[in-house]
Steps between C-alpha positions, in 0.01 A plus 500: 500500500204513266402223259398619150349273235623598154359369174627763255778748444618501864636152424747654251849544646545834320178632657608375844839669469341825379247508785688343791868508404522122532361172370225378733494164677185295492326179410249379245139543612145460373213744551141377467185692411655730240560508125744713303399787279723778372519873540657761274762695692529873429771582760824543303720415802320169554526418129872583507558268798296208368559542129128435446196718442251223583522339843306207643244581770308276741122501476310332783258224407458340842507160327763278665546314172658816355872496583793727426857379543762750607758562771479629854785733587614628837516880520569747776219744581698770317533279193127429507442876483742513205292230330191716562674786320574275201141383459264734314150605612335202331651276771401480866711320761289266713554211743446149368605142568688268268365154426708358785332741745784746549414870527638737238437831329380508140445772242157449345277706274374816669177470303342238281716423196394320186674167455759508228 
């Protein structure tokens, strides 16, 4: 199983059902060294699933004082690939560690974003 930190629309049950056919199990988690910005989504399928045109996006600061609260969910490798298909090009999946030191995947900004 893969551990995925979610801070945005992947926390919505309707998005989870649309992408994975189920509600995901997970626990609250904190990610350090990032702030939230937002990105305008152009993909009509993603907008239809989330109900939102603007999605939050992680921007790395490297400053451990910066913290984002979200959830870590357990996904199969296949489901992780489904999550990749949901995320648009502005997001890149990378390895990270939550504040408690546990490894996880995150979707962060593919390039530098302006803070919202």
